[in-house]
MARFI-615334 format. One record per residue (C-alpha): x, y, z; residue in one letter. Coordinates in steps of 0.25 Angstrom, whole numbers, padded with zeros to 4 digits, always signed. Layout:
BEGIN
XYZA
...
END
This chain:
BEGIN
+0228-0061-0048M
+0229-0062-0063K
+0218-0056-0072T
+0214-0065-0083I
+0206-0059-0095L
+0198-0068-0104L
+0197-0059-0116V
+0187-0063-0127G
+0193-0059-0140V
+0181-0063-0150G
+0182-0073-0161T
+0193-0069-0169G
+0190-0055-0174N
+0200-0045-0167P
+0188-0035-0167E
+0180-0044-0158H
+0189-0040-0147V
+0182-0030-0138T
+0188-0018-0131I
+0186-0025-0118Q
+0194-0036-0123A
+0205-0027-0129I
+0206-0020-0115N
+0207-0033-0108A
+0218-0038-0117L
+0226-0026-0115N
+0225-0027-0100R
+0232-0041-0100A
+0246-0044-0097D
+0246-0057-0104V
+0237-0061-0116L
+0235-0076-0117L
+0233-0081-0131I
+0230-0096-0134P
+0237-0102-0146D
+0230-0116-0150K
+0240-0119-0160G
+0242-0118-0175E
+0228-0123-0179S
+0222-0112-0171K
+0233-0101-0172S
+0223-0091-0178E
+0216-0091-0164L
+0229-0087-0157A
+0232-0077-0168Q
+0219-0070-0167L
+0222-0068-0152R
+0235-0062-0156R
+0229-0053-0166D
+0220-0048-0155I
+0231-0045-0145V
+0239-0038-0156G
+0228-0030-0160R
+0222-0025-0147Y
+0233-0027-0135V
+0241-0015-0134T
+0246-0017-0119N
+0261-0018-0121P
+0262-0026-0108A
+0253-0038-0112S
+0259-0050-0119R
+0253-0062-0126S
+0255-0076-0121V
+0250-0088-0130E
+0247-0102-0125F
+0243-0115-0131A
+0230-0120-0124P
+0228-0135-0122P
+0218-0142-0130V
+0207-0151-0125R
+0210-0166-0124D
+0202-0173-0135A
+0205-0186-0128G
+0195-0182-0116T
+0182-0188-0120P
+0173-0180-0111D
+0171-0166-0116Y
+0169-0159-0103A
+0181-0166-0097E
+0190-0162-0109R
+0186-0147-0108V
+0188-0147-0093A
+0202-0153-0095D
+0205-0143-0105W
+0201-0132-0097H
+0210-0137-0086G
+0222-0137-0095E
+0219-0123-0099L
+0217-0118-0085A
+0231-0123-0082R
+0237-0117-0094Q
+0230-0104-0091F
+0235-0104-0077G
+0249-0107-0082Q
+0249-0096-0092L
+0244-0086-0082L
+0255-0090-0071D
+0266-0089-0082Q
+0262-0076-0089H
+0253-0067-0079V
+0258-0062-0066G
+0249-0059-0054D
+0240-0047-0057G
+0242-0049-0072G
+0232-0050-0083I
+0231-0061-0093A
+0221-0061-0105A
+0216-0073-0113F
+0211-0070-0127L
+0198-0078-0127V
+0192-0082-0141W
+0178-0076-0142G
+0172-0074-0128D
+0177-0080-0115P
+0163-0083-0111G
+0158-0091-0123L
+0163-0105-0125Y
+0177-0102-0120D
+0184-0109-0109S
+0193-0098-0104T
+0184-0093-0093I
+0182-0108-0087R
+0197-0110-0088I
+0200-0098-0079F
+0189-0102-0070D
+0198-0114-0067R
+0210-0105-0065L
+0202-0096-0055Q
+0196-0108-0048A
+0210-0113-0045D
+0216-0099-0042A
+0204-0090-0039P
+0213-0078-0035D
+0223-0079-0046A
+0215-0074-0058Y
+0205-0064-0061G
+0197-0066-0074L
+0191-0056-0083E
+0183-0060-0095I
+0181-0051-0108I
+0171-0055-0117P
+0173-0057-0132G
+0165-0058-0145I
+0161-0073-0146S
+0159-0082-0158S
+0144-0081-0156I
+0144-0066-0158Q
+0153-0067-0170A
+0144-0078-0176L
+0131-0070-0175T
+0138-0057-0180A
+0144-0064-0192A
+0130-0070-0196H
+0123-0058-0193G
+0113-0064-0183I
+0109-0063-0169A
+0112-0074-0160L
+0099-0076-0154N
+0085-0074-0159R
+0074-0065-0152I
+0070-0072-0139G
+0078-0085-0143E
+0090-0091-0135P
+0103-0096-0141V
+0109-0109-0136H
+0125-0110-0136I
+0131-0123-0137T
+0143-0131-0143T
+0144-0140-0155G
+0146-0152-0146R
+0133-0149-0139R
+0126-0146-0151L
+0129-0160-0156A
+0123-0165-0144Q
+0110-0158-0147G
+0112-0145-0139D
+0104-0135-0148R
+0093-0126-0142H
+0087-0116-0152G
+0097-0107-0158D
+0111-0113-0154T
+0125-0107-0155L
+0135-0117-0156V
+0150-0116-0152M
+0162-0126-0153L
+0156-0135-0164D
+0168-0143-0169G
+0159-0154-0173Q
+0149-0146-0182T
+0137-0151-0174A
+0128-0141-0181F
+0129-0151-0193A
+0121-0161-0185G
+0110-0152-0181V
+0097-0156-0189D
+0088-0145-0185T
+0085-0135-0195D
+0094-0123-0190L
+0101-0111-0196D
+0116-0110-0192I
+0125-0098-0191F
+0140-0103-0191W
+0153-0096-0190G
+0168-0099-0189A
+0180-0091-0186Y
+0170-0080-0182L
+0176-0066-0182G
+0188-0070-0189T
+0192-0068-0204A
+0189-0083-0206D
+0175-0082-0201E
+0165-0092-0208L
+0150-0090-0207L
+0139-0100-0212I
+0124-0099-0209S
+0111-0105-0214G
+0102-0117-0212R
+0110-0127-0204L
+0107-0139-0213R
+0111-0131-0226D
+0125-0126-0221V
+0129-0136-0210A
+0138-0143-0220E
+0144-0130-0225R
+0148-0126-0211I
+0154-0140-0208V
+0163-0139-0221E
+0166-0124-0219T
+0170-0127-0204R
+0179-0139-0209R
+0186-0131-0219L
+0188-0119-0210A
+0194-0128-0199R
+0204-0135-0209E
+0208-0121-0213R
+0210-0115-0199H
+0213-0127-0191G
+0202-0122-0181W
+0188-0117-0181I
+0179-0109-0172M
+0164-0108-0176D
+0151-0107-0170T
+0136-0106-0175Y
+0122-0103-0172L
+0111-0113-0175L
+0098-0106-0176R
+0084-0112-0178E
+0078-0108-0191R
+0066-0099-0190E
END
């Protein structure tokens, strides 16, 4: 059996990496690092920096791979994601066959936390379903963008006695907002179409040297966030952002 470690490494600050994560990385024979090409080279470099800073096991080695991208030609979102996960599962299986021997340990450096808006656990569920005795899976949590967002803005995520709803930009655009709402993966800036009187706490590149923060009354700062986001994406070639919509008191 091969042991697979899914190690949450935080949102870009090497100091987000926990002692548990450092110990897990040093157990691994192989450290698997996704490289999504030139436009997102910073993401791969940050993972390399983490390995260089914390991995002291001389027997470990890094293996970089180019993950497949989702097929934009598939109109149905759920089908598009399912096909993509299938391609990733096949690639992960090939990587493990090629680079990890029986009884070996492989670690995937997962951005943020593996349990929050990340697909890696689901992909390994597919692998284990096909070969239930081939892999043992261990998950090491990491600091998520939600934690980095609230810390950066100096706020608590929830208000006393109140729930928090977590959704995506795609679903927010369809009206999926319930009280205080945390929004992930909003490439379409759906907040700009919300006409309710709300406060917004927005952040991009959280935890990195390029961190951007804007907060205030949504109707007052929405255009500034849209423009800041556009310019940042042009500069970096990619953007990761998240935000909290909070009903005004």
